[in-house]
N, C-alpha and C positions, 0 to 999 in steps of 0.2 A: 610577399611574398609570410604567410602566415605560424609564426613560430607553434610548437606543442603547450600545452598547460604543461608547467614542475607538476613533478610525480607528488602524491601526498602520501606526509611521512607516513609510514608503518602504521602509529601509534596511533594518531589520525585518524587511520583506515583500516583500523584494529576497532576504537571503538567508533566509529562513525559506522562497518559494518553489526555488532552489537546492536545498536539503538536500529537500525532497519528489519534486524529479528526481532526486536522486543517489537517494534511495528505489524512488521506481517503476524504476528501471535495477537493482538489486540485485534486489528484487522478477524483476525479470524472469526473472532468471539462473536464483529460484528455479524460477521458473514452467518454466521451458526445461530444467528437471535433472530433476521430479520428473517431465512432460510424455516424457523422456527413461525413465526411471523405471519410467513403468507402462507402456509399451510391449511390459517386458521381460517376461517367462513369472517370474511368483512366488506362492508358497506364501496361504493365504490370512490370517496374520495382515502378514502385507511389506503386501500391498494395504490392505489397512485405516488402517496406516501414511504408505499413498501415499497415501490417502484423506484422513487426516487434518491432511496438509502442505496437500494441493490443500484441503481447505476454508479452513486457518490462511494462506496466500495472497490465498485472496481474498477474509478476511476483513481482512486488514492493506492489499491494496490496494481495499481499499475503505473504508478510513478516512480515506487520503491521500489519493483522489477527494477526501473531504469536506471535510481539510483544507488543500488546492488552492481549492476553489467558498469557507470561508470566508474564508479569507484574499482572495481574489480581491474579494466581499463586503468586505472591511474596512479594504480598504488606497484 
């Protein structure tokens, strides 16, 4: 039988939500800069780096979204 993890205390949950929000803002800057970079002309090597950056940001945003969902479900 698996027990449910204890709830995140309200004060800690609030701080984690604030940090998650700040992380979202920082990721948005990277997304926008990457978009502008991708609109420019680049050689194939640079295009691959831009694609890697884009994939990393998408992954980080997904992790951040999962973190927020976890906080909501456990606080």
